[in-house]
Biotite code that builds the C-alpha atoms (Angstrom):
import biotite.structure as struc

atoms = struc.array([
    struc.Atom([-138.842, -119.597, 62.567], chain_id="A", res_id=1, res_name="UNK", atom_name="CA", element="C"),
    struc.Atom([-138.185, -117.216, 59.685], chain_id="A", res_id=2, res_name="UNK", atom_name="CA", element="C"),
    struc.Atom([-135.688, -118.362, 57.102], chain_id="A", res_id=3, res_name="UNK", atom_name="CA", element="C"),
    struc.Atom([-133.510, -115.845, 55.279], chain_id="A", res_id=4, res_name="UNK", atom_name="CA", element="C"),
    struc.Atom([-131.723, -116.530, 52.016], chain_id="A", res_id=5, res_name="UNK", atom_name="CA", element="C"),
    struc.Atom([-127.989, -116.997, 52.232], chain_id="A", res_id=6, res_name="UNK", atom_name="CA", element="C"),
    struc.Atom([-126.227, -113.939, 50.784], chain_id="A", res_id=7, res_name="UNK", atom_name="CA", element="C"),
    struc.Atom([-124.266, -114.674, 47.618], chain_id="A", res_id=8, res_name="UNK", atom_name="CA", element="C"),
    struc.Atom([-120.530, -115.075, 48.113], chain_id="A", res_id=9, res_name="UNK", atom_name="CA", element="C"),
    struc.Atom([-117.423, -115.907, 46.167], chain_id="A", res_id=10, res_name="UNK", atom_name="CA", element="C"),
    struc.Atom([-117.105, -119.635, 45.691], chain_id="A", res_id=11, res_name="UNK", atom_name="CA", element="C"),
    struc.Atom([-113.883, -121.455, 46.516], chain_id="A", res_id=12, res_name="UNK", atom_name="CA", element="C"),
    struc.Atom([-113.747, -122.911, 43.020], chain_id="A", res_id=13, res_name="UNK", atom_name="CA", element="C"),
    struc.Atom([-111.383, -120.854, 40.816], chain_id="A", res_id=14, res_name="UNK", atom_name="CA", element="C"),
    struc.Atom([-112.620, -119.118, 37.692], chain_id="A", res_id=15, res_name="UNK", atom_name="CA", element="C"),
    struc.Atom([-110.732, -120.407, 34.649], chain_id="A", res_id=16, res_name="UNK", atom_name="CA", element="C"),
    struc.Atom([-112.426, -118.270, 31.992], chain_id="A", res_id=17, res_name="UNK", atom_name="CA", element="C"),
    struc.Atom([-109.782, -115.549, 31.681], chain_id="A", res_id=18, res_name="UNK", atom_name="CA", element="C"),
    struc.Atom([-106.987, -118.075, 32.122], chain_id="A", res_id=19, res_name="UNK", atom_name="CA", element="C"),
    struc.Atom([-108.385, -120.132, 29.230], chain_id="A", res_id=20, res_name="UNK", atom_name="CA", element="C"),
    struc.Atom([-108.412, -117.036, 27.006], chain_id="A", res_id=21, res_name="UNK", atom_name="CA", element="C"),
    struc.Atom([-104.780, -116.221, 27.775], chain_id="A", res_id=22, res_name="UNK", atom_name="CA", element="C"),
    struc.Atom([-103.317, -119.682, 27.868], chain_id="A", res_id=23, res_name="UNK", atom_name="CA", element="C"),
    struc.Atom([-101.597, -121.363, 30.779], chain_id="A", res_id=24, res_name="UNK", atom_name="CA", element="C"),
    struc.Atom([-98.120, -119.884, 30.297], chain_id="A", res_id=25, res_name="UNK", atom_name="CA", element="C"),
    struc.Atom([-99.232, -116.256, 29.871], chain_id="A", res_id=26, res_name="UNK", atom_name="CA", element="C"),
    struc.Atom([-101.643, -116.559, 32.799], chain_id="A", res_id=27, res_name="UNK", atom_name="CA", element="C"),
    struc.Atom([-98.994, -117.942, 35.135], chain_id="A", res_id=28, res_name="UNK", atom_name="CA", element="C"),
    struc.Atom([-96.625, -115.088, 34.230], chain_id="A", res_id=29, res_name="UNK", atom_name="CA", element="C"),
    struc.Atom([-99.100, -112.494, 35.512], chain_id="A", res_id=30, res_name="UNK", atom_name="CA", element="C"),
    struc.Atom([-98.723, -111.126, 39.053], chain_id="A", res_id=31, res_name="UNK", atom_name="CA", element="C"),
    struc.Atom([-100.524, -113.213, 41.657], chain_id="A", res_id=32, res_name="UNK", atom_name="CA", element="C"),
    struc.Atom([-102.762, -110.257, 42.543], chain_id="A", res_id=33, res_name="UNK", atom_name="CA", element="C"),
    struc.Atom([-104.127, -110.056, 38.980], chain_id="A", res_id=34, res_name="UNK", atom_name="CA", element="C"),
    struc.Atom([-104.706, -113.804, 38.879], chain_id="A", res_id=35, res_name="UNK", atom_name="CA", element="C"),
    struc.Atom([-106.595, -113.544, 42.149], chain_id="A", res_id=36, res_name="UNK", atom_name="CA", element="C"),
    struc.Atom([-108.832, -110.719, 40.879], chain_id="A", res_id=37, res_name="UNK", atom_name="CA", element="C"),
    struc.Atom([-109.659, -112.340, 37.541], chain_id="A", res_id=38, res_name="UNK", atom_name="CA", element="C"),
    struc.Atom([-109.613, -115.909, 38.797], chain_id="A", res_id=39, res_name="UNK", atom_name="CA", element="C"),
    struc.Atom([-112.250, -115.382, 41.486], chain_id="A", res_id=40, res_name="UNK", atom_name="CA", element="C"),
    struc.Atom([-115.525, -117.077, 40.677], chain_id="A", res_id=41, res_name="UNK", atom_name="CA", element="C"),
    struc.Atom([-118.617, -115.308, 42.020], chain_id="A", res_id=42, res_name="UNK", atom_name="CA", element="C"),
    struc.Atom([-121.795, -117.181, 42.830], chain_id="A", res_id=43, res_name="UNK", atom_name="CA", element="C"),
    struc.Atom([-125.031, -115.960, 41.256], chain_id="A", res_id=44, res_name="UNK", atom_name="CA", element="C"),
    struc.Atom([-125.828, -112.397, 42.318], chain_id="A", res_id=45, res_name="UNK", atom_name="CA", element="C"),
    struc.Atom([-122.564, -111.875, 44.204], chain_id="A", res_id=46, res_name="UNK", atom_name="CA", element="C"),
    struc.Atom([-120.489, -108.750, 43.579], chain_id="A", res_id=47, res_name="UNK", atom_name="CA", element="C"),
    struc.Atom([-116.986, -107.550, 44.278], chain_id="A", res_id=48, res_name="UNK", atom_name="CA", element="C"),
    struc.Atom([-116.315, -103.822, 44.546], chain_id="A", res_id=49, res_name="UNK", atom_name="CA", element="C"),
    struc.Atom([-113.132, -101.811, 44.106], chain_id="A", res_id=50, res_name="UNK", atom_name="CA", element="C"),
    struc.Atom([-112.789, -98.205, 45.245], chain_id="A", res_id=51, res_name="UNK", atom_name="CA", element="C"),
    struc.Atom([-110.339, -95.551, 44.159], chain_id="A", res_id=52, res_name="UNK", atom_name="CA", element="C"),
    struc.Atom([-110.119, -92.258, 42.296], chain_id="A", res_id=53, res_name="UNK", atom_name="CA", element="C"),
    struc.Atom([-109.571, -90.894, 38.798], chain_id="A", res_id=54, res_name="UNK", atom_name="CA", element="C"),
    struc.Atom([-106.002, -89.647, 38.349], chain_id="A", res_id=55, res_name="UNK", atom_name="CA", element="C"),
    struc.Atom([-105.920, -88.710, 34.656], chain_id="A", res_id=56, res_name="UNK", atom_name="CA", element="C"),
    struc.Atom([-108.605, -87.602, 32.209], chain_id="A", res_id=57, res_name="UNK", atom_name="CA", element="C"),
    struc.Atom([-107.798, -86.275, 28.749], chain_id="A", res_id=58, res_name="UNK", atom_name="CA", element="C"),
    struc.Atom([-110.088, -85.624, 25.803], chain_id="A", res_id=59, res_name="UNK", atom_name="CA", element="C"),
    struc.Atom([-109.158, -84.328, 22.386], chain_id="A", res_id=60, res_name="UNK", atom_name="CA", element="C"),
    struc.Atom([-111.722, -82.185, 20.586], chain_id="A", res_id=61, res_name="UNK", atom_name="CA", element="C"),
    struc.Atom([-112.806, -85.185, 18.515], chain_id="A", res_id=62, res_name="UNK", atom_name="CA", element="C"),
    struc.Atom([-112.846, -87.327, 21.653], chain_id="A", res_id=63, res_name="UNK", atom_name="CA", element="C"),
    struc.Atom([-115.064, -84.846, 23.444], chain_id="A", res_id=64, res_name="UNK", atom_name="CA", element="C"),
    struc.Atom([-117.515, -84.840, 20.536], chain_id="A", res_id=65, res_name="UNK", atom_name="CA", element="C"),
    struc.Atom([-117.576, -88.648, 20.395], chain_id="A", res_id=66, res_name="UNK", atom_name="CA", element="C"),
    struc.Atom([-117.970, -89.107, 24.162], chain_id="A", res_id=67, res_name="UNK", atom_name="CA", element="C"),
    struc.Atom([-120.856, -86.649, 24.315], chain_id="A", res_id=68, res_name="UNK", atom_name="CA", element="C"),
    struc.Atom([-122.583, -88.166, 21.287], chain_id="A", res_id=69, res_name="UNK", atom_name="CA", element="C"),
    struc.Atom([-122.254, -91.545, 22.988], chain_id="A", res_id=70, res_name="UNK", atom_name="CA", element="C"),
    struc.Atom([-124.363, -90.202, 25.846], chain_id="A", res_id=71, res_name="UNK", atom_name="CA", element="C"),
    struc.Atom([-127.338, -90.789, 23.548], chain_id="A", res_id=72, res_name="UNK", atom_name="CA", element="C"),
    struc.Atom([-126.780, -94.548, 23.939], chain_id="A", res_id=73, res_name="UNK", atom_name="CA", element="C"),
    struc.Atom([-126.102, -94.586, 27.672], chain_id="A", res_id=74, res_name="UNK", atom_name="CA", element="C"),
    struc.Atom([-122.719, -92.820, 27.934], chain_id="A", res_id=75, res_name="UNK", atom_name="CA", element="C"),
    struc.Atom([-120.374, -95.823, 27.567], chain_id="A", res_id=76, res_name="UNK", atom_name="CA", element="C"),
    struc.Atom([-117.331, -93.509, 27.404], chain_id="A", res_id=77, res_name="UNK", atom_name="CA", element="C"),
    struc.Atom([-116.002, -91.139, 30.103], chain_id="A", res_id=78, res_name="UNK", atom_name="CA", element="C"),
    struc.Atom([-116.707, -87.538, 29.141], chain_id="A", res_id=79, res_name="UNK", atom_name="CA", element="C"),
    struc.Atom([-116.138, -85.216, 32.134], chain_id="A", res_id=80, res_name="UNK", atom_name="CA", element="C"),
    struc.Atom([-112.675, -83.721, 32.654], chain_id="A", res_id=81, res_name="UNK", atom_name="CA", element="C"),
    struc.Atom([-113.696, -82.645, 36.153], chain_id="A", res_id=82, res_name="UNK", atom_name="CA", element="C"),
    struc.Atom([-113.675, -86.272, 37.320], chain_id="A", res_id=83, res_name="UNK", atom_name="CA", element="C"),
    struc.Atom([-109.931, -86.078, 38.113], chain_id="A", res_id=84, res_name="UNK", atom_name="CA", element="C"),
    struc.Atom([-109.346, -86.418, 41.836], chain_id="A", res_id=85, res_name="UNK", atom_name="CA", element="C"),
    struc.Atom([-112.886, -87.591, 42.513], chain_id="A", res_id=86, res_name="UNK", atom_name="CA", element="C"),
    struc.Atom([-113.938, -91.031, 43.784], chain_id="A", res_id=87, res_name="UNK", atom_name="CA", element="C"),
    struc.Atom([-114.249, -93.958, 41.389], chain_id="A", res_id=88, res_name="UNK", atom_name="CA", element="C"),
    struc.Atom([-115.986, -97.265, 42.095], chain_id="A", res_id=89, res_name="UNK", atom_name="CA", element="C"),
    struc.Atom([-116.016, -100.448, 40.019], chain_id="A", res_id=90, res_name="UNK", atom_name="CA", element="C"),
    struc.Atom([-118.447, -103.262, 40.786], chain_id="A", res_id=91, res_name="UNK", atom_name="CA", element="C"),
    struc.Atom([-118.361, -106.698, 39.131], chain_id="A", res_id=92, res_name="UNK", atom_name="CA", element="C"),
    struc.Atom([-121.385, -109.016, 39.409], chain_id="A", res_id=93, res_name="UNK", atom_name="CA", element="C"),
    struc.Atom([-121.734, -112.537, 38.066], chain_id="A", res_id=94, res_name="UNK", atom_name="CA", element="C"),
    struc.Atom([-124.329, -112.849, 35.285], chain_id="A", res_id=95, res_name="UNK", atom_name="CA", element="C"),
    struc.Atom([-125.810, -116.289, 35.747], chain_id="A", res_id=96, res_name="UNK", atom_name="CA", element="C"),
    struc.Atom([-128.010, -116.144, 32.646], chain_id="A", res_id=97, res_name="UNK", atom_name="CA", element="C"),
    struc.Atom([-125.148, -115.665, 30.169], chain_id="A", res_id=98, res_name="UNK", atom_name="CA", element="C"),
    struc.Atom([-122.307, -117.134, 32.254], chain_id="A", res_id=99, res_name="UNK", atom_name="CA", element="C"),
    struc.Atom([-120.687, -113.715, 32.042], chain_id="A", res_id=100, res_name="UNK", atom_name="CA", element="C"),
    struc.Atom([-120.205, -110.647, 34.197], chain_id="A", res_id=101, res_name="UNK", atom_name="CA", element="C"),
    struc.Atom([-121.891, -107.286, 34.706], chain_id="A", res_id=102, res_name="UNK", atom_name="CA", element="C"),
    struc.Atom([-119.484, -104.361, 35.152], chain_id="A", res_id=103, res_name="UNK", atom_name="CA", element="C"),
    struc.Atom([-120.587, -101.036, 36.633], chain_id="A", res_id=104, res_name="UNK", atom_name="CA", element="C"),
    struc.Atom([-118.153, -98.107, 36.802], chain_id="A", res_id=105, res_name="UNK", atom_name="CA", element="C"),
    struc.Atom([-118.990, -94.953, 38.731], chain_id="A", res_id=106, res_name="UNK", atom_name="CA", element="C"),
    struc.Atom([-116.956, -91.767, 38.370], chain_id="A", res_id=107, res_name="UNK", atom_name="CA", element="C"),
    struc.Atom([-117.463, -88.754, 40.590], chain_id="A", res_id=108, res_name="UNK", atom_name="CA", element="C"),
    struc.Atom([-117.651, -85.276, 39.080], chain_id="A", res_id=109, res_name="UNK", atom_name="CA", element="C"),
    struc.Atom([-117.044, -81.735, 40.307], chain_id="A", res_id=110, res_name="UNK", atom_name="CA", element="C"),
    struc.Atom([-120.805, -81.096, 40.238], chain_id="A", res_id=111, res_name="UNK", atom_name="CA", element="C"),
    struc.Atom([-123.963, -83.126, 39.781], chain_id="A", res_id=112, res_name="UNK", atom_name="CA", element="C"),
    struc.Atom([-124.475, -86.862, 39.868], chain_id="A", res_id=113, res_name="UNK", atom_name="CA", element="C"),
    struc.Atom([-121.566, -89.194, 39.086], chain_id="A", res_id=114, res_name="UNK", atom_name="CA", element="C"),
    struc.Atom([-121.251, -90.708, 35.648], chain_id="A", res_id=115, res_name="UNK", atom_name="CA", element="C"),
    struc.Atom([-122.220, -94.384, 35.635], chain_id="A", res_id=116, res_name="UNK", atom_name="CA", element="C"),
    struc.Atom([-121.026, -96.722, 32.886], chain_id="A", res_id=117, res_name="UNK", atom_name="CA", element="C"),
    struc.Atom([-122.454, -100.218, 32.665], chain_id="A", res_id=118, res_name="UNK", atom_name="CA", element="C"),
    struc.Atom([-121.584, -103.120, 30.410], chain_id="A", res_id=119, res_name="UNK", atom_name="CA", element="C"),
    struc.Atom([-121.858, -106.873, 30.176], chain_id="A", res_id=120, res_name="UNK", atom_name="CA", element="C"),
    struc.Atom([-118.899, -109.140, 29.480], chain_id="A", res_id=121, res_name="UNK", atom_name="CA", element="C"),
    struc.Atom([-119.734, -112.449, 27.838], chain_id="A", res_id=122, res_name="UNK", atom_name="CA", element="C"),
    struc.Atom([-117.359, -115.272, 27.061], chain_id="A", res_id=123, res_name="UNK", atom_name="CA", element="C"),
    struc.Atom([-118.525, -115.754, 23.497], chain_id="A", res_id=124, res_name="UNK", atom_name="CA", element="C"),
    struc.Atom([-117.899, -114.726, 19.904], chain_id="A", res_id=125, res_name="UNK", atom_name="CA", element="C"),
    struc.Atom([-114.913, -115.203, 17.572], chain_id="A", res_id=126, res_name="UNK", atom_name="CA", element="C"),
    struc.Atom([-112.380, -113.889, 20.109], chain_id="A", res_id=127, res_name="UNK", atom_name="CA", element="C"),
    struc.Atom([-113.913, -115.623, 23.122], chain_id="A", res_id=128, res_name="UNK", atom_name="CA", element="C"),
    struc.Atom([-114.842, -112.383, 24.900], chain_id="A", res_id=129, res_name="UNK", atom_name="CA", element="C"),
    struc.Atom([-117.390, -109.695, 24.051], chain_id="A", res_id=130, res_name="UNK", atom_name="CA", element="C"),
    struc.Atom([-118.533, -106.572, 25.840], chain_id="A", res_id=131, res_name="UNK", atom_name="CA", element="C"),
    struc.Atom([-122.039, -105.177, 25.381], chain_id="A", res_id=132, res_name="UNK", atom_name="CA", element="C"),
    struc.Atom([-122.960, -101.608, 26.259], chain_id="A", res_id=133, res_name="UNK", atom_name="CA", element="C"),
    struc.Atom([-126.641, -101.733, 25.313], chain_id="A", res_id=134, res_name="UNK", atom_name="CA", element="C"),
    struc.Atom([-128.723, -100.728, 22.296], chain_id="A", res_id=135, res_name="UNK", atom_name="CA", element="C"),
    struc.Atom([-127.419, -103.785, 20.454], chain_id="A", res_id=136, res_name="UNK", atom_name="CA", element="C"),
    struc.Atom([-123.878, -102.380, 20.419], chain_id="A", res_id=137, res_name="UNK", atom_name="CA", element="C"),
    struc.Atom([-120.972, -104.617, 21.305], chain_id="A", res_id=138, res_name="UNK", atom_name="CA", element="C"),
    struc.Atom([-117.251, -105.045, 20.960], chain_id="A", res_id=139, res_name="UNK", atom_name="CA", element="C"),
    struc.Atom([-115.155, -108.176, 20.519], chain_id="A", res_id=140, res_name="UNK", atom_name="CA", element="C"),
    struc.Atom([-112.118, -108.137, 22.800], chain_id="A", res_id=141, res_name="UNK", atom_name="CA", element="C"),
    struc.Atom([-108.748, -109.849, 22.735], chain_id="A", res_id=142, res_name="UNK", atom_name="CA", element="C"),
    struc.Atom([-107.036, -110.478, 26.058], chain_id="A", res_id=143, res_name="UNK", atom_name="CA", element="C"),
    struc.Atom([-103.267, -110.215, 26.395], chain_id="A", res_id=144, res_name="UNK", atom_name="CA", element="C"),
    struc.Atom([-100.730, -110.407, 29.210], chain_id="A", res_id=145, res_name="UNK", atom_name="CA", element="C"),
    struc.Atom([-98.047, -107.732, 29.176], chain_id="A", res_id=146, res_name="UNK", atom_name="CA", element="C"),
    struc.Atom([-95.622, -107.828, 32.083], chain_id="A", res_id=147, res_name="UNK", atom_name="CA", element="C"),
    struc.Atom([-97.540, -106.786, 35.184], chain_id="A", res_id=148, res_name="UNK", atom_name="CA", element="C"),
    struc.Atom([-100.675, -105.946, 33.199], chain_id="A", res_id=149, res_name="UNK", atom_name="CA", element="C"),
    struc.Atom([-103.720, -107.663, 31.763], chain_id="A", res_id=150, res_name="UNK", atom_name="CA", element="C"),
    struc.Atom([-104.834, -105.905, 28.578], chain_id="A", res_id=151, res_name="UNK", atom_name="CA", element="C"),
    struc.Atom([-108.227, -105.911, 26.876], chain_id="A", res_id=152, res_name="UNK", atom_name="CA", element="C"),
    struc.Atom([-107.959, -104.767, 23.248], chain_id="A", res_id=153, res_name="UNK", atom_name="CA", element="C"),
    struc.Atom([-110.825, -104.142, 20.858], chain_id="A", res_id=154, res_name="UNK", atom_name="CA", element="C"),
    struc.Atom([-110.798, -106.454, 17.855], chain_id="A", res_id=155, res_name="UNK", atom_name="CA", element="C"),
    struc.Atom([-113.925, -105.113, 16.150], chain_id="A", res_id=156, res_name="UNK", atom_name="CA", element="C"),
    struc.Atom([-117.310, -103.535, 16.915], chain_id="A", res_id=157, res_name="UNK", atom_name="CA", element="C"),
    struc.Atom([-120.683, -104.961, 15.977], chain_id="A", res_id=158, res_name="UNK", atom_name="CA", element="C"),
    struc.Atom([-124.437, -104.421, 16.082], chain_id="A", res_id=159, res_name="UNK", atom_name="CA", element="C"),
    struc.Atom([-127.025, -107.030, 16.966], chain_id="A", res_id=160, res_name="UNK", atom_name="CA", element="C"),
    struc.Atom([-130.324, -106.382, 15.205], chain_id="A", res_id=161, res_name="UNK", atom_name="CA", element="C"),
    struc.Atom([-133.242, -108.830, 15.188], chain_id="A", res_id=162, res_name="UNK", atom_name="CA", element="C"),
    struc.Atom([-130.969, -111.678, 16.147], chain_id="A", res_id=163, res_name="UNK", atom_name="CA", element="C"),
    struc.Atom([-128.417, -110.868, 13.456], chain_id="A", res_id=164, res_name="UNK", atom_name="CA", element="C"),
    struc.Atom([-124.860, -109.776, 14.137], chain_id="A", res_id=165, res_name="UNK", atom_name="CA", element="C"),
    struc.Atom([-123.488, -107.048, 11.867], chain_id="A", res_id=166, res_name="UNK", atom_name="CA", element="C"),
    struc.Atom([-119.776, -106.296, 12.039], chain_id="A", res_id=167, res_name="UNK", atom_name="CA", element="C"),
    struc.Atom([-119.000, -102.590, 11.678], chain_id="A", res_id=168, res_name="UNK", atom_name="CA", element="C"),
    struc.Atom([-116.495, -101.725, 8.943], chain_id="A", res_id=169, res_name="UNK", atom_name="CA", element="C"),
    struc.Atom([-113.248, -100.178, 10.120], chain_id="A", res_id=170, res_name="UNK", atom_name="CA", element="C"),
    struc.Atom([-114.217, -96.815, 8.621], chain_id="A", res_id=171, res_name="UNK", atom_name="CA", element="C"),
    struc.Atom([-117.157, -96.599, 11.040], chain_id="A", res_id=172, res_name="UNK", atom_name="CA", element="C"),
    struc.Atom([-115.188, -97.739, 14.071], chain_id="A", res_id=173, res_name="UNK", atom_name="CA", element="C"),
    struc.Atom([-114.767, -95.188, 16.897], chain_id="A", res_id=174, res_name="UNK", atom_name="CA", element="C"),
    struc.Atom([-111.169, -96.313, 17.245], chain_id="A", res_id=175, res_name="UNK", atom_name="CA", element="C"),
    struc.Atom([-108.918, -98.879, 18.869], chain_id="A", res_id=176, res_name="UNK", atom_name="CA", element="C"),
    struc.Atom([-109.792, -99.273, 22.540], chain_id="A", res_id=177, res_name="UNK", atom_name="CA", element="C"),
    struc.Atom([-107.250, -100.617, 25.024], chain_id="A", res_id=178, res_name="UNK", atom_name="CA", element="C"),
    struc.Atom([-108.116, -101.161, 28.678], chain_id="A", res_id=179, res_name="UNK", atom_name="CA", element="C"),
    struc.Atom([-105.234, -102.084, 30.929], chain_id="A", res_id=180, res_name="UNK", atom_name="CA", element="C"),
    struc.Atom([-105.315, -103.572, 34.426], chain_id="A", res_id=181, res_name="UNK", atom_name="CA", element="C"),
    struc.Atom([-101.832, -102.780, 35.771], chain_id="A", res_id=182, res_name="UNK", atom_name="CA", element="C"),
    struc.Atom([-100.851, -104.243, 39.122], chain_id="A", res_id=183, res_name="UNK", atom_name="CA", element="C"),
    struc.Atom([-98.930, -101.812, 41.348], chain_id="A", res_id=184, res_name="UNK", atom_name="CA", element="C"),
    struc.Atom([-98.424, -104.041, 44.361], chain_id="A", res_id=185, res_name="UNK", atom_name="CA", element="C"),
    struc.Atom([-99.678, -103.571, 47.922], chain_id="A", res_id=186, res_name="UNK", atom_name="CA", element="C"),
    struc.Atom([-103.232, -104.363, 46.798], chain_id="A", res_id=187, res_name="UNK", atom_name="CA", element="C"),
    struc.Atom([-103.374, -101.487, 44.300], chain_id="A", res_id=188, res_name="UNK", atom_name="CA", element="C"),
    struc.Atom([-103.889, -101.448, 40.547], chain_id="A", res_id=189, res_name="UNK", atom_name="CA", element="C"),
    struc.Atom([-104.204, -98.897, 37.768], chain_id="A", res_id=190, res_name="UNK", atom_name="CA", element="C"),
    struc.Atom([-107.148, -98.978, 35.376], chain_id="A", res_id=191, res_name="UNK", atom_name="CA", element="C"),
    struc.Atom([-105.979, -97.315, 32.150], chain_id="A", res_id=192, res_name="UNK", atom_name="CA", element="C"),
    struc.Atom([-108.294, -96.647, 29.185], chain_id="A", res_id=193, res_name="UNK", atom_name="CA", element="C"),
    struc.Atom([-107.160, -95.270, 25.827], chain_id="A", res_id=194, res_name="UNK", atom_name="CA", element="C"),
    struc.Atom([-109.196, -94.824, 22.657], chain_id="A", res_id=195, res_name="UNK", atom_name="CA", element="C"),
    struc.Atom([-107.148, -94.064, 19.549], chain_id="A", res_id=196, res_name="UNK", atom_name="CA", element="C"),
    struc.Atom([-108.510, -93.250, 16.087], chain_id="A", res_id=197, res_name="UNK", atom_name="CA", element="C"),
    struc.Atom([-106.464, -93.975, 12.982], chain_id="A", res_id=198, res_name="UNK", atom_name="CA", element="C"),
    struc.Atom([-107.043, -90.425, 11.680], chain_id="A", res_id=199, res_name="UNK", atom_name="CA", element="C"),
    struc.Atom([-107.591, -88.282, 14.776], chain_id="A", res_id=200, res_name="UNK", atom_name="CA", element="C"),
    struc.Atom([-105.056, -89.909, 17.083], chain_id="A", res_id=201, res_name="UNK", atom_name="CA", element="C"),
    struc.Atom([-105.696, -90.353, 20.810], chain_id="A", res_id=202, res_name="UNK", atom_name="CA", element="C"),
    struc.Atom([-109.306, -89.409, 21.543], chain_id="A", res_id=203, res_name="UNK", atom_name="CA", element="C"),
    struc.Atom([-109.652, -90.386, 25.205], chain_id="A", res_id=204, res_name="UNK", atom_name="CA", element="C"),
    struc.Atom([-107.204, -91.231, 27.973], chain_id="A", res_id=205, res_name="UNK", atom_name="CA", element="C"),
    struc.Atom([-108.373, -92.068, 31.476], chain_id="A", res_id=206, res_name="UNK", atom_name="CA", element="C"),
    struc.Atom([-106.425, -93.484, 34.407], chain_id="A", res_id=207, res_name="UNK", atom_name="CA", element="C"),
    struc.Atom([-107.947, -94.483, 37.740], chain_id="A", res_id=208, res_name="UNK", atom_name="CA", element="C"),
    struc.Atom([-106.158, -95.869, 40.795], chain_id="A", res_id=209, res_name="UNK", atom_name="CA", element="C"),
    struc.Atom([-107.995, -98.602, 42.743], chain_id="A", res_id=210, res_name="UNK", atom_name="CA", element="C"),
    struc.Atom([-107.304, -100.815, 45.730], chain_id="A", res_id=211, res_name="UNK", atom_name="CA", element="C"),
    struc.Atom([-108.517, -104.294, 46.585], chain_id="A", res_id=212, res_name="UNK", atom_name="CA", element="C"),
    struc.Atom([-111.660, -104.644, 48.632], chain_id="A", res_id=213, res_name="UNK", atom_name="CA", element="C"),
    struc.Atom([-111.234, -106.065, 52.108], chain_id="A", res_id=214, res_name="UNK", atom_name="CA", element="C"),
    struc.Atom([-112.636, -109.567, 52.469], chain_id="A", res_id=215, res_name="UNK", atom_name="CA", element="C"),
])
């Protein structure tokens, strides 16, 4: 008799990592839907996928230059204005090796292949949460609860070279990044990304509307 491996699934044990970053009181004040999404522990190799569409995409001139230059290191920033109204997909997979998560975001475009952004979230570093986009480039994040939203705010950017971590000075920072997960009820949420530079103002603004995956 042939034996097939059991497909990875969500475990019944809750995931306390985001709750520990926020603190008990702030976590409990979040909508139940957000706590369910970020308190769901995935077994090794399991993924959860959310589907939706891009509703807003704005780029200043400086933002357009930055986003296109970033394509040289894997395009970690959205860059195509034509993505508005097109499908968006977010997939989260448990990273067993680092006890973190892999995030893949796919944004449709008016023509050509969709833009795919990938990153790795790790529960480490001085703020307790870091996001890596590849090429040794990472960002320390601070997590905050704000009403019906869970916010991820950049604290600083860094480079990892030959095992050493080099913190980028503020003058070389691309700006303050804020990613918001806003619960809208009825199984829907808004993913809102803003990148603001201290000299050039708002560089990038992207909103995407998603809905919970069916179990």
